KEBA-399092 format. One record per atom (N, C-alpha, C): x, z, y; atom name. Coordinates in nm, 2 decimals. Layout:
<rs>
X  Z  Y  CA
...
</rs>
This chain:
<rs>
-3.98  0.07  -0.68  N
-4.03  -0.05  -0.62  CA
-3.92  -0.15  -0.61  C
-3.95  -0.28  -0.66  N
-3.85  -0.38  -0.65  CA
-3.82  -0.42  -0.50  C
-3.70  -0.46  -0.47  N
-3.67  -0.51  -0.35  CA
-3.73  -0.65  -0.34  C
-3.76  -0.70  -0.22  N
-3.82  -0.83  -0.21  CA
-3.74  -0.94  -0.27  C
-3.60  -0.93  -0.24  N
-3.52  -1.04  -0.29  CA
-3.50  -1.04  -0.44  C
-3.54  -0.93  -0.51  N
-3.53  -0.92  -0.65  CA
-3.66  -0.97  -0.72  C
-3.76  -1.00  -0.64  N
-3.89  -1.04  -0.70  CA
-3.89  -1.19  -0.73  C
-3.96  -1.23  -0.84  N
-3.98  -1.37  -0.86  CA
-4.09  -1.42  -0.77  C
-4.10  -1.56  -0.76  N
-4.21  -1.61  -0.68  CA
-4.34  -1.56  -0.72  C
-4.37  -1.55  -0.85  N
-4.49  -1.50  -0.90  CA
-4.52  -1.36  -0.86  C
-4.41  -1.28  -0.87  N
-4.42  -1.14  -0.84  CA
-4.45  -1.12  -0.69  C
-4.38  -1.20  -0.61  N
-4.41  -1.19  -0.46  CA
-4.55  -1.23  -0.43  C
-4.60  -1.33  -0.50  N
-4.74  -1.37  -0.47  CA
-4.84  -1.26  -0.51  C
-4.82  -1.20  -0.63  N
-4.91  -1.09  -0.67  CA
-4.89  -0.97  -0.57  C
-4.77  -0.95  -0.53  N
-4.75  -0.84  -0.43  CA
-4.83  -0.86  -0.30  C
-4.82  -0.98  -0.25  N
-4.89  -1.00  -0.13  CA
-5.04  -1.00  -0.15  C
-5.09  -1.06  -0.26  N
-5.24  -1.05  -0.28  CA
-5.29  -0.91  -0.30  C
-5.21  -0.83  -0.36  N
-5.25  -0.69  -0.39  CA
-5.24  -0.60  -0.27  C
-5.14  -0.62  -0.19  N
-5.12  -0.52  -0.08  CA
-5.13  -0.57  0.06  C
-5.15  -0.69  0.08  N
-5.16  -0.74  0.22  CA
-5.28  -0.67  0.29  C
-5.25  -0.63  0.41  N
-5.36  -0.58  0.49  CA
-5.43  -0.70  0.55  C
-5.55  -0.73  0.50  N
-5.62  -0.86  0.54  CA
-5.76  -0.83  0.58  C
-5.82  -0.93  0.65  N
-5.96  -0.92  0.69  CA
-6.02  -1.05  0.67  C
-6.16  -1.05  0.67  N
-6.23  -1.18  0.65  CA
-6.22  -1.27  0.77  C
-6.18  -1.21  0.89  N
-6.17  -1.29  1.01  CA
-6.04  -1.37  1.01  C
-5.95  -1.34  0.92  N
-5.82  -1.41  0.91  CA
-5.81  -1.49  0.79  C
-5.74  -1.61  0.80  N
-5.73  -1.70  0.68  CA
-5.65  -1.63  0.57  C
-5.56  -1.54  0.61  N
-5.48  -1.47  0.52  CA
-5.44  -1.34  0.58  C
-5.37  -1.25  0.51  N
-5.33  -1.12  0.57  CA
-5.24  -1.14  0.69  C
-5.23  -1.04  0.77  N
-5.14  -1.05  0.89  CA
-5.02  -0.95  0.88  C
-5.01  -0.88  0.77  N
-4.89  -0.79  0.75  CA
-4.87  -0.77  0.61  C
-4.74  -0.74  0.58  N
-4.71  -0.71  0.44  CA
-4.62  -0.59  0.42  C
-4.66  -0.50  0.34  N
-4.59  -0.37  0.33  CA
-4.46  -0.37  0.25  C
-4.36  -0.43  0.31  N
-4.23  -0.44  0.25  CA
-4.15  -0.31  0.28  C
-4.22  -0.20  0.25  N
-4.16  -0.07  0.26  CA
-4.22  0.03  0.17  C
-4.16  0.14  0.14  N
-4.21  0.23  0.04  CA
-4.30  0.34  0.10  C
-4.31  0.34  0.23  N
-4.39  0.45  0.29  CA
-4.54  0.43  0.27  C
-4.61  0.54  0.23  N
-4.75  0.53  0.21  CA
-4.82  0.54  0.35  C
-4.94  0.48  0.35  N
-5.01  0.48  0.47  CA
-4.98  0.37  0.57  C
-4.87  0.29  0.54  N
-4.83  0.18  0.63  CA
-4.86  0.05  0.57  C
-4.90  -0.05  0.65  N
-4.94  -0.18  0.60  CA
-4.83  -0.28  0.61  C
-4.72  -0.24  0.66  N
-4.60  -0.33  0.66  CA
-4.58  -0.40  0.79  C
-4.49  -0.50  0.79  N
-4.45  -0.57  0.91  CA
-4.53  -0.70  0.92  C
-4.55  -0.76  1.04  N
-4.63  -0.88  1.06  CA
-4.57  -1.00  0.97  C
-4.66  -1.08  0.92  N
-4.62  -1.20  0.85  CA
-4.57  -1.30  0.96  C
-4.50  -1.40  0.91  N
-4.44  -1.50  1.00  CA
-4.55  -1.59  1.06  C
-4.67  -1.60  1.00  N
-4.77  -1.69  1.05  CA
-4.86  -1.63  1.17  C
-4.83  -1.51  1.21  N
-4.91  -1.46  1.32  CA
-4.83  -1.36  1.41  C
-4.89  -1.33  1.52  N
-4.84  -1.24  1.61  CA
-4.93  -1.12  1.62  C
-4.87  -1.00  1.65  N
-4.95  -0.88  1.67  CA
-4.92  -0.81  1.80  C
-5.03  -0.78  1.87  N
-5.01  -0.70  1.99  CA
-5.09  -0.57  1.98  C
-5.05  -0.47  2.06  N
-5.12  -0.35  2.07  CA
-5.18  -0.34  2.21  C
-5.31  -0.33  2.21  N
-5.39  -0.32  2.34  CA
-5.42  -0.18  2.37  C
-5.39  -0.14  2.49  N
-5.43  0.00  2.53  CA
-5.57  0.03  2.51  C
-5.60  0.15  2.46  N
-5.74  0.19  2.45  CA
-5.75  0.33  2.51  C
-5.78  0.32  2.64  N
-5.77  0.44  2.73  CA
-5.87  0.55  2.68  C
-5.99  0.51  2.64  N
-6.09  0.61  2.60  CA
-6.04  0.69  2.48  C
-5.97  0.63  2.39  N
-5.92  0.70  2.28  CA
-5.79  0.77  2.29  C
-5.72  0.74  2.41  N
-5.59  0.81  2.44  CA
-5.48  0.73  2.37  C
-5.49  0.61  2.34  N
-5.39  0.53  2.27  CA
-5.33  0.43  2.37  C
-5.20  0.42  2.39  N
-5.14  0.33  2.48  CA
-5.02  0.26  2.42  C
-4.99  0.14  2.46  N
-4.88  0.07  2.40  CA
-4.75  0.12  2.46  C
-4.76  0.21  2.56  N
-4.64  0.28  2.61  CA
-4.61  0.41  2.55  C
-4.69  0.45  2.45  N
-4.68  0.58  2.39  CA
-4.54  0.59  2.32  C
-4.48  0.71  2.32  N
-4.35  0.73  2.26  CA
-4.37  0.85  2.16  C
-4.30  0.84  2.04  N
-4.20  0.74  2.00  CA
-4.26  0.62  1.95  C
-4.39  0.62  1.92  N
-4.45  0.50  1.85  CA
-4.55  0.44  1.95  C
-4.54  0.31  1.99  N
-4.64  0.25  2.06  CA
-4.77  0.24  1.99  C
-4.89  0.27  2.05  N
-5.01  0.27  1.98  CA
-5.12  0.19  2.06  C
-5.22  0.15  1.99  N
-5.33  0.08  2.06  CA
-5.41  0.00  1.96  C
-5.51  -0.08  2.01  N
-5.59  -0.16  1.93  CA
-5.51  -0.28  1.88  C
-5.52  -0.31  1.75  N
-5.44  -0.42  1.70  CA
-5.51  -0.55  1.73  C
-5.44  -0.64  1.79  N
-5.48  -0.78  1.82  CA
-5.40  -0.87  1.74  C
-5.46  -0.97  1.67  N
-5.39  -1.06  1.58  CA
-5.41  -1.20  1.64  C
-5.30  -1.27  1.66  N
-5.31  -1.41  1.71  CA
-5.23  -1.50  1.62  C
-5.28  -1.63  1.62  N
-5.21  -1.73  1.54  CA
-5.30  -1.83  1.48  C
-5.25  -1.93  1.41  N
-5.33  -2.03  1.34  CA
-5.42  -1.98  1.23  C
-5.39  -1.86  1.18  N
-5.47  -1.80  1.07  CA
-5.60  -1.73  1.12  C
-5.62  -1.73  1.25  N
-5.74  -1.66  1.31  CA
-5.85  -1.76  1.31  C
-5.97  -1.72  1.25  N
-6.08  -1.80  1.24  CA
-6.14  -1.84  1.38  C
-6.23  -1.94  1.39  N
-6.28  -1.98  1.52  CA
-6.39  -1.88  1.57  C
-6.44  -1.80  1.48  N
-6.54  -1.70  1.52  CA
-6.63  -1.67  1.40  C
-6.74  -1.59  1.43  N
-6.84  -1.56  1.33  CA
-6.94  -1.67  1.32  C
-6.98  -1.69  1.20  N
-7.08  -1.80  1.17  CA
-7.21  -1.77  1.23  C
-7.26  -1.86  1.32  N
-7.39  -1.85  1.39  CA
-7.41  -1.71  1.46  C
-7.30  -1.66  1.52  N
-7.31  -1.54  1.59  CA
-7.22  -1.55  1.72  C
-7.26  -1.63  1.81  N
-7.18  -1.66  1.93  CA
-7.15  -1.53  2.01  C
-7.25  -1.44  2.03  N
-7.23  -1.33  2.11  CA
-7.12  -1.23  2.05  C
-7.13  -1.21  1.92  N
-7.03  -1.13  1.86  CA
-6.89  -1.19  1.86  C
-6.89  -1.32  1.84  N
-6.76  -1.40  1.85  CA
-6.70  -1.38  1.99  C
-6.78  -1.38  2.09  N
-6.73  -1.37  2.23  CA
-6.67  -1.23  2.25  C
-6.72  -1.13  2.18  N
-6.67  -0.99  2.19  CA
-6.54  -0.97  2.12  C
-6.52  -1.04  2.00  N
-6.41  -1.01  1.92  CA
-6.30  -1.11  1.92  C
-6.32  -1.23  1.97  N
-6.22  -1.34  1.98  CA
-6.20  -1.38  2.12  C
-6.08  -1.42  2.15  N
-6.05  -1.48  2.28  CA
-5.93  -1.58  2.27  C
-5.92  -1.67  2.37  N
-5.81  -1.76  2.37  CA
-5.72  -1.73  2.50  C
-5.59  -1.71  2.48  N
-5.51  -1.67  2.60  CA
-5.47  -1.80  2.68  C
-5.39  -1.78  2.78  N
-5.36  -1.89  2.87  CA
-5.27  -2.00  2.80  C
-5.21  -1.96  2.69  N
-5.13  -2.06  2.62  CA
-5.21  -2.13  2.51  C
-5.34  -2.10  2.50  N
-5.42  -2.17  2.41  CA
-5.42  -2.10  2.27  C
-5.36  -1.99  2.25  N
-5.36  -1.92  2.12  CA
-5.48  -1.83  2.11  C
-5.54  -1.84  1.99  N
-5.66  -1.76  1.96  CA
-5.62  -1.62  1.91  C
-5.70  -1.52  1.95  N
-5.67  -1.38  1.92  CA
-5.79  -1.32  1.86  C
-5.77  -1.23  1.77  N
-5.88  -1.15  1.71  CA
-5.86  -1.00  1.74  C
-5.96  -0.94  1.80  N
-5.96  -0.79  1.83  CA
-6.01  -0.72  1.70  C
-5.93  -0.66  1.63  N
-5.96  -0.60  1.50  CA
-6.05  -0.48  1.51  C
-6.04  -0.40  1.61  N
-6.11  -0.27  1.62  CA
-6.03  -0.16  1.55  C
-5.92  -0.20  1.48  N
-5.84  -0.09  1.42  CA
-5.73  -0.05  1.53  C
-5.70  0.08  1.52  N
-5.60  0.14  1.60  CA
-5.47  0.15  1.52  C
-5.36  0.10  1.57  N
-5.24  0.11  1.49  CA
-5.12  0.16  1.58  C
-5.01  0.19  1.51  N
-4.89  0.22  1.57  CA
-4.77  0.16  1.51  C
-4.68  0.11  1.59  N
-4.56  0.05  1.53  CA
-4.45  0.15  1.52  C
-4.39  0.15  1.40  N
-4.27  0.24  1.38  CA
-4.14  0.17  1.41  C
-4.04  0.25  1.42  N
-3.91  0.20  1.46  CA
-3.85  0.09  1.37  C
-3.90  0.08  1.24  N
-3.85  -0.02  1.16  CA
-3.94  -0.15  1.16  C
-4.04  -0.15  1.25  N
-4.12  -0.27  1.26  CA
-4.25  -0.27  1.18  C
-4.26  -0.16  1.10  N
-4.38  -0.15  1.01  CA
-4.50  -0.10  1.10  C
-4.62  -0.14  1.06  N
-4.74  -0.11  1.13  CA
-4.82  -0.01  1.04  C
-4.88  0.09  1.11  N
-4.96  0.19  1.04  CA
-5.10  0.20  1.11  C
-5.21  0.19  1.03  N
-5.34  0.21  1.08  CA
-5.37  0.35  1.09  C
-5.41  0.40  1.22  N
-5.43  0.54  1.24  CA
-5.57  0.58  1.28  C
-5.65  0.48  1.32  N
-5.78  0.51  1.38  CA
-5.87  0.38  1.38  C
-5.99  0.40  1.42  N
-6.09  0.29  1.42  CA
-6.18  0.31  1.55  C
-6.19  0.21  1.63  N
-6.26  0.22  1.76  CA
-6.40  0.26  1.74  C
-6.47  0.21  1.64  N
-6.61  0.24  1.62  CA
-6.64  0.38  1.58  C
-6.53  0.45  1.55  N
-6.55  0.60  1.51  CA
-6.54  0.69  1.63  C
-6.53  0.63  1.75  N
-6.52  0.71  1.88  CA
-6.66  0.75  1.92  C
-6.68  0.88  1.95  N
-6.81  0.93  2.00  CA
-6.79  1.01  2.13  C
-6.88  0.98  2.22  N
-6.88  1.06  2.35  CA
-6.97  1.18  2.34  C
-6.92  1.30  2.36  N
-7.00  1.42  2.36  CA
-7.08  1.43  2.49  C
-7.17  1.53  2.48  N
-7.26  1.55  2.59  CA
-7.19  1.57  2.73  C
-7.08  1.64  2.72  N
-7.00  1.68  2.84  CA
-6.91  1.57  2.88  C
-6.90  1.46  2.81  N
-6.82  1.34  2.85  CA
-6.69  1.33  2.77  C
-6.66  1.43  2.68  N
-6.53  1.42  2.61  CA
-6.55  1.31  2.50  C
-6.44  1.24  2.47  N
-6.44  1.14  2.36  CA
-6.37  1.20  2.24  C
-6.44  1.18  2.13  N
-6.39  1.23  2.00  CA
-6.37  1.12  1.90  C
-6.25  1.11  1.85  N
-6.22  1.01  1.75  CA
-6.24  1.07  1.61  C
-6.35  1.04  1.55  N
-6.39  1.10  1.42  CA
-6.28  1.08  1.31  C
-6.22  0.95  1.31  N
-6.12  0.92  1.21  CA
-6.00  1.01  1.23  C
-5.96  1.03  1.36  N
-5.84  1.11  1.39  CA
-5.87  1.26  1.34  C
-5.99  1.31  1.37  N
-6.02  1.45  1.32  CA
-6.01  1.46  1.17  C
-6.07  1.36  1.10  N
-6.07  1.36  0.96  CA
-5.93  1.35  0.90  C
-5.85  1.26  0.96  N
-5.71  1.25  0.91  CA
-5.63  1.38  0.92  C
-5.65  1.45  1.03  N
-5.58  1.58  1.05  CA
-5.63  1.68  0.95  C
-5.76  1.69  0.93  N
-5.82  1.80  0.85  CA
-5.80  1.77  0.70  C
-5.78  1.65  0.66  N
-5.75  1.62  0.52  CA
-5.62  1.68  0.48  C
-5.54  1.72  0.57  N
-5.41  1.79  0.54  CA
-5.43  1.93  0.50  C
-5.55  1.98  0.52  N
-5.58  2.12  0.48  CA
-5.60  2.12  0.32  C
-5.53  2.21  0.26  N
-5.54  2.22  0.11  CA
-5.68  2.24  0.06  C
-5.77  2.30  0.14  N
-5.90  2.33  0.10  CA
-5.99  2.21  0.10  C
-5.94  2.10  0.16  N
-6.03  1.98  0.18  CA
-5.99  1.87  0.09  C
-6.08  1.82  0.01  N
-6.06  1.70  -0.07  CA
-6.10  1.58  0.01  C
-6.21  1.60  0.08  N
-6.26  1.49  0.16  CA
-6.35  1.55  0.28  C
-6.36  1.48  0.39  N
-6.43  1.53  0.50  CA
-6.49  1.42  0.58  C
-6.61  1.44  0.64  N
-6.67  1.35  0.73  CA
-6.70  1.42  0.85  C
-6.64  1.39  0.96  N
-6.67  1.45  1.09  CA
-6.79  1.38  1.15  C
-6.88  1.45  1.22  N
-7.00  1.39  1.28  CA
-7.02  1.45  1.41  C
-7.06  1.36  1.50  N
-7.10  1.41  1.64  CA
-7.21  1.33  1.69  C
-7.30  1.40  1.76  N
-7.42  1.34  1.83  CA
-7.39  1.34  1.98  C
-7.41  1.23  2.04  N
-7.38  1.21  2.18  CA
-7.47  1.30  2.27  C
-7.58  1.35  2.21  N
-7.66  1.44  2.29  CA
-7.62  1.59  2.27  C
-7.52  1.61  2.19  N
-7.47  1.75  2.16  CA
-7.33  1.77  2.22  C
-7.29  1.90  2.22  N
-7.17  1.93  2.29  CA
-7.05  1.96  2.19  C
-7.08  1.95  2.06  N
-6.98  1.99  1.96  CA
-6.98  1.90  1.84  C
-6.88  1.90  1.76  N
-6.86  1.83  1.64  CA
-6.90  1.91  1.52  C
-6.95  1.85  1.42  N
-6.98  1.92  1.29  CA
-6.91  1.84  1.18  C
-6.91  1.90  1.06  N
-6.84  1.83  0.95  CA
-6.91  1.86  0.82  C
-6.90  1.76  0.73  N
-6.94  1.77  0.59  CA
-6.81  1.77  0.51  C
-6.79  1.87  0.42  N
-6.66  1.89  0.35  CA
-6.68  1.89  0.20  C
-6.60  1.81  0.13  N
-6.59  1.82  -0.01  CA
-6.47  1.91  -0.04  C
-6.49  2.04  -0.08  N
-6.38  2.13  -0.10  CA
-6.30  2.11  -0.22  C
-6.18  2.14  -0.22  N
-6.09  2.14  -0.34  CA
-6.13  2.25  -0.43  C
-6.17  2.22  -0.55  N
-6.23  2.32  -0.64  CA
-6.13  2.44  -0.66  C
-6.01  2.41  -0.69  N
-5.91  2.51  -0.73  CA
-5.89  2.60  -0.61  C
-5.87  2.54  -0.49  N
-5.85  2.62  -0.37  CA
-5.97  2.71  -0.33  C
-6.09  2.65  -0.35  N
-6.21  2.72  -0.31  CA
-6.24  2.84  -0.40  C
-6.21  2.82  -0.53  N
-6.23  2.93  -0.63  CA
-6.13  3.04  -0.60  C
-6.01  3.01  -0.56  N
-5.91  3.11  -0.53  CA
-5.95  3.18  -0.40  C
-6.01  3.11  -0.31  N
-6.05  3.18  -0.18  CA
-6.17  3.27  -0.22  C
-6.26  3.23  -0.30  N
-6.37  3.31  -0.34  CA
-6.32  3.44  -0.41  C
-6.22  3.43  -0.49  N
-6.17  3.54  -0.56  CA
-6.10  3.64  -0.46  C
-6.03  3.59  -0.36  N
-5.97  3.68  -0.26  CA
-6.07  3.75  -0.18  C
-6.19  3.69  -0.16  N
-6.29  3.75  -0.08  CA
-6.40  3.82  -0.17  C
-6.37  3.83  -0.29  N
-6.45  3.90  -0.39  CA
-6.60  3.85  -0.39  C
-6.61  3.72  -0.38  N
-6.74  3.65  -0.38  CA
-6.75  3.58  -0.52  C
-6.85  3.61  -0.59  N
-6.87  3.56  -0.72  CA
-7.00  3.47  -0.73  C
-7.00  3.38  -0.82  N
-7.11  3.29  -0.84  CA
-7.07  3.16  -0.90  C
-7.17  3.08  -0.93  N
-7.14  2.94  -0.98  CA
-7.09  2.85  -0.87  C
-7.04  2.74  -0.90  N
-6.99  2.65  -0.80  CA
-7.09  2.62  -0.69  C
-7.21  2.58  -0.73  N
-7.31  2.55  -0.63  CA
-7.34  2.67  -0.54  C
-7.34  2.79  -0.60  N
-7.36  2.91  -0.52  CA
-7.25  2.94  -0.42  C
-7.13  2.91  -0.46  N
-7.01  2.93  -0.38  CA
-7.02  2.84  -0.26  C
-7.05  2.71  -0.28  N
-7.06  2.61  -0.18  CA
-7.17  2.64  -0.08  C
-7.27  2.71  -0.12  N
-7.38  2.75  -0.03  CA
-7.37  2.89  0.02  C
-7.26  2.96  -0.01  N
-7.25  3.09  0.04  CA
-7.20  3.09  0.18  C
-7.27  3.16  0.27  N
-7.23  3.16  0.41  CA
-7.09  3.23  0.44  C
-7.05  3.32  0.36  N
-6.92  3.39  0.37  CA
-6.81  3.29  0.34  C
-6.83  3.21  0.23  N
-6.73  3.11  0.20  CA
-6.72  3.00  0.30  C
-6.84  2.96  0.34  N
-6.85  2.86  0.45  CA
-6.77  2.90  0.57  C
-6.79  3.02  0.61  N
-6.73  3.07  0.73  CA
-6.57  3.08  0.72  C
-6.53  3.12  0.60  N
-6.39  3.13  0.57  CA
-6.32  2.99  0.57  C
-6.39  2.90  0.51  N
-6.34  2.76  0.50  CA
-6.33  2.71  0.65  C
-6.43  2.73  0.73  N
-6.43  2.69  0.87  CA
-6.31  2.75  0.94  C
-6.28  2.87  0.92  N
-6.16  2.94  0.98  CA
-6.03  2.87  0.95  C
-6.02  2.84  0.82  N
-5.89  2.78  0.77  CA
-5.88  2.63  0.83  C
-5.99  2.56  0.83  N
-5.99  2.43  0.88  CA
-5.96  2.43  1.03  C
-6.01  2.53  1.10  N
-5.98  2.54  1.25  CA
-5.83  2.57  1.27  C
-5.77  2.65  1.18  N
-5.63  2.68  1.19  CA
-5.55  2.55  1.17  C
-5.59  2.47  1.08  N
-5.52  2.35  1.05  CA
-5.53  2.26  1.17  C
-5.65  2.25  1.23  N
-5.67  2.16  1.35  CA
-5.59  2.21  1.47  C
-5.58  2.34  1.49  N
-5.50  2.39  1.60  CA
-5.35  2.37  1.58  C
-5.31  2.39  1.46  N
-5.17  2.36  1.43  CA
-5.13  2.22  1.46  C
-5.22  2.13  1.43  N
-5.20  1.98  1.46  CA
-5.23  1.95  1.60  C
-5.26  2.05  1.68  N
-5.28  2.03  1.83  CA
-5.41  1.94  1.86  C
-5.51  1.95  1.78  N
-5.64  1.89  1.82  CA
-5.69  1.97  1.94  C
-5.77  1.90  2.02  N
-5.84  1.97  2.13  CA
-5.95  2.05  2.07  C
-5.99  2.16  2.15  N
-6.10  2.24  2.10  CA
-6.23  2.17  2.07  C
-6.26  2.07  2.16  N
-6.38  2.00  2.15  CA
-6.38  1.90  2.03  C
-6.26  1.87  1.97  N
-6.25  1.79  1.86  CA
-6.27  1.86  1.72  C
-6.26  1.99  1.73  N
-6.26  2.07  1.60  CA
-6.41  2.10  1.57  C
-6.45  2.07  1.44  N
-6.58  2.10  1.40  CA
-6.62  2.25  1.42  C
-6.73  2.27  1.48  N
-6.78  2.41  1.50  CA
-6.86  2.46  1.39  C
-6.92  2.37  1.31  N
-7.00  2.41  1.20  CA
-6.97  2.31  1.08  C
-6.98  2.36  0.96  N
-6.96  2.27  0.85  CA
-7.06  2.29  0.74  C
-7.07  2.19  0.65  N
-7.15  2.20  0.53  CA
-7.06  2.17  0.41  C
-7.05  2.25  0.31  N
-6.97  2.23  0.19  CA
-7.06  2.15  0.09  C
-7.00  2.04  0.04  N
-7.07  1.96  -0.06  CA
-7.04  2.01  -0.20  C
-7.15  2.02  -0.27  N
-7.13  2.06  -0.41  CA
-7.07  1.95  -0.50  C
-7.11  1.83  -0.47  N
-7.07  1.71  -0.55  CA
-6.96  1.64  -0.47  C
-6.86  1.58  -0.54  N
-6.76  1.49  -0.48  CA
-6.83  1.36  -0.44  C
-6.77  1.29  -0.34  N
-6.82  1.17  -0.29  CA
-6.75  1.06  -0.37  C
-6.82  0.98  -0.45  N
-6.77  0.87  -0.53  CA
-6.85  0.74  -0.50  C
-6.80  0.63  -0.53  N
-6.87  0.50  -0.51  CA
-7.01  0.51  -0.58  C
-7.02  0.58  -0.69  N
-7.15  0.59  -0.76  CA
-7.25  0.67  -0.68  C
-7.21  0.76  -0.59  N
-7.30  0.83  -0.51  CA
-7.35  0.75  -0.39  C
-7.28  0.64  -0.36  N
-7.32  0.55  -0.25  CA
-7.28  0.61  -0.12  C
-7.19  0.71  -0.12  N
-7.15  0.77  0.01  CA
-7.01  0.73  0.05  C
-6.94  0.66  -0.04  N
-6.81  0.60  0.00  CA
-6.81  0.46  -0.07  C
-6.72  0.38  -0.02  N
-6.70  0.24  -0.07  CA
-6.62  0.25  -0.20  C
-6.60  0.13  -0.26  N
-6.51  0.13  -0.38  CA
-6.37  0.17  -0.35  C
-6.33  0.15  -0.22  N
-6.20  0.19  -0.18  CA
-6.20  0.34  -0.12  C
-6.31  0.41  -0.14  N
-6.33  0.55  -0.10  CA
-6.33  0.57  0.05  C
-6.37  0.46  0.12  N
-6.38  0.48  0.27  CA
-6.52  0.53  0.29  C
-6.54  0.62  0.39  N
-6.66  0.68  0.42  CA
-6.77  0.58  0.46  C
-6.89  0.60  0.41  N
-7.01  0.52  0.46  CA
-7.08  0.61  0.55  C
-7.05  0.61  0.68  N
-7.11  0.70  0.77  CA
-7.26  0.70  0.78  C
-7.32  0.58  0.78  N
-7.46  0.57  0.79  CA
-7.53  0.64  0.67  C
-7.48  0.62  0.55  N
-7.53  0.68  0.43  CA
-7.51  0.83  0.43  C
-7.39  0.87  0.48  N
-7.36  1.02  0.48  CA
-7.46  1.09  0.58  C
-7.48  1.02  0.69  N
-7.58  1.08  0.79  CA
-7.71  1.09  0.73  C
-7.76  0.99  0.66  N
-7.89  1.00  0.60  CA
-7.89  1.11  0.49  C
-7.79  1.12  0.41  N
-7.78  1.22  0.30  CA
-7.78  1.36  0.36  C
-7.72  1.38  0.47  N
-7.70  1.52  0.52  CA
-7.79  1.54  0.65  C
-7.90  1.46  0.66  N
-7.98  1.47  0.78  CA
-8.04  1.61  0.80  C
-8.09  1.67  0.70  N
-8.14  1.81  0.71  CA
-8.03  1.91  0.76  C
-7.91  1.89  0.71  N
-7.80  1.98  0.75  CA
-7.76  1.95  0.89  C
-7.77  1.82  0.93  N
-7.74  1.79  1.07  CA
-7.83  1.86  1.17  C
-7.96  1.85  1.13  N
-8.06  1.92  1.21  CA
-8.05  2.07  1.22  C
-8.01  2.12  1.10  N
-7.99  2.27  1.10  CA
-7.87  2.31  1.18  C
-7.75  2.24  1.17  N
-7.63  2.27  1.24  CA
-7.64  2.25  1.39  C
-7.72  2.16  1.43  N
-7.74  2.14  1.57  CA
-7.86  2.21  1.62  C
-7.94  2.26  1.53  N
-8.06  2.34  1.57  CA
-8.18  2.24  1.59  C
-8.28  2.25  1.51  N
-8.39  2.16  1.52  CA
-8.46  2.17  1.66  C
-8.48  2.05  1.71  N
-8.54  2.04  1.85  CA
-8.69  1.99  1.83  C
</rs>
């Protein structure tokens, strides 16, 4: 990767256009990843300010150590006046401080690293309150479980009327076939994904990954469904950027949701 000072004006422009973490509510991006670390969106641009607001329900605080964490608020002249013909929503997501500066509440949860770079680690709308009152951050659970070699992709799901989390898993083919061989389970790919023995073994390994990462017991999926097909934009289950489409995934797996929670 070229150092910034080595880039031409044209290269810098392309760099910012390609990699800026930006939103439609902002006139331009609010950070630039002038660092080599993956998963980070970079340091704030000079045209805006960034604050981290405590999100107590999710357990994120600006006083967290070693990295301050919280909801990302963006302020500056690049913040739009609000949503078009949606006054109520604008009132929820935008505000003006005592100094007259406009701020936008992004709904993203971020953490600042020691070198000033910002990393997106969660999303407020992914928070679900379980029946007993515990709050589960689905994005946090997914980020942890994606570190499991058996998992290519995962969608955590929770119903507020239920007491536990479930999950839909796209298994890594190589790892799953190796697991099946160790357990002396034979069959075609679809048969393996639907095999209760394999499903149980995958759940055990996922649970071990979660416990190692110090997830709470209520955050760990209690039941899972292995997906035969990978999730691609063509399936309509993820975006072009491969972000989960939770509504579509819920519809796609509705029968499995009812089965895992027990039809009422």
